[in-house]
C-alpha positions, 0 to 999 in steps of 0.5 A: 548111560551108566554114569547118568544112572549113577548120578541120577540115583545118587542125586535122588537118594540125597534129596530123599535123605535131606527131606527125611532129615527135615521131616524128623526135625519137625520143620516140615509142611507138605513140601518135604513129604511130597518130595520124599514120596516122589523121590522114593518112587523115582528111585524105585522106577529107575532101578526097575528100568535099569534092570530091564536095560541090563537084561536087554543089553545082555541079550536075554529075551532077545526077539527076532524083528524084521523090517519089511517093506510094504511091497514084501508085506503085501507079498507075504500076506498073499502067500499066507492067504494062498497057503491057508486052504492047502493047510486046511486040506493037509489037516483034513487028510491027516485026520 
């Protein structure tokens, strides 16, 4: 994954630099401008995704996910519905 990110970002940077050289030489129509714009946009977006990927791999913002079968989900929903009146009664008793 790291190799692919390095290769992709370096290729985009080389393309952007080459297009900027063409623009500065005055030999540019709309093509180099568009390639430069999209190249810079892709570099920024890839760096954002790289940052988010590193944060995810390091385990920060780790969320607990559970895979639940449909049968278990039905049982959980039933227990939640059954416990709601008890919770309301408990709240009323505390007040």
